[in-house]
N, C-alpha and C positions, 0 to 999 in steps of 0.2 A: 824353599825345596826347588821352585819356578826359577830361581836366581841360575841354578846350578843345571835343570835342563837349557835354559837358556843361553848361558858359558859354553854347555857343550855341542848345543848346535852351533854356536859361531864358531867353535875350534874345527867340527866338523865341515864347517862352509868353507872355513878358509884353507882346511887342508884342502879340499875336494878341487877350490879354483886355483891354487899353489900349484896342484901337481896336474892340472889339464893345462896350464900355462905354459910348465915345464919354464926351459930355462936354465939358467945357469947353477951351479950346484949351491951356492946360496938359498935359492928360491924352492930348490929341494928338501934340503938343509931344513928352514922355516916349514916347507908343508909337512915333514915329516914330523918335526917336532910341535906342531899344533895337532898331529894325528895321537900324538900319546898323551898330549895332556887332555885332549877328549877321552881319550880311552880312562885315564885317571880319573877322571872327572866321573863316569858313568860307575866307577867300579867303587869310589866311594861315597857316590847318592846311592848304591845300591845298599852298601853297608851301612847309612845314617837310616834311610827306611827302614831297614830290620831292626836296628836297636832302638829308633822311636818305636815300632809296633811291640818291643820287649817291655821298656818302659811303662806304654801305654798300659799293658797286661797286667803288670807287676802294680802297679798302681791300682790297678780296679782290684787286683784279689786281695791286696791290703786293706783297701776299702771296705772289700766284703767282710774278711777277717774284722774289724773293727768296728762292724755293726752287725751283729747276728741279725739274720731273717727270723721274725717268729715272735 
């Protein structure tokens, strides 16, 4: 999960630097593309975290059913 946060941070930083520098339309295109990639990474990270928590909950519930308490 850390690699996802690092990649998102790098894309956001690159986007901010390229937009601040300005210049040609190619630089603007690259900046907007990095911003879009960062957005996709953040969204996929959120879905990944939710899916992992659901899997953990399901595994705990299955373990509780297999081993009755008492």
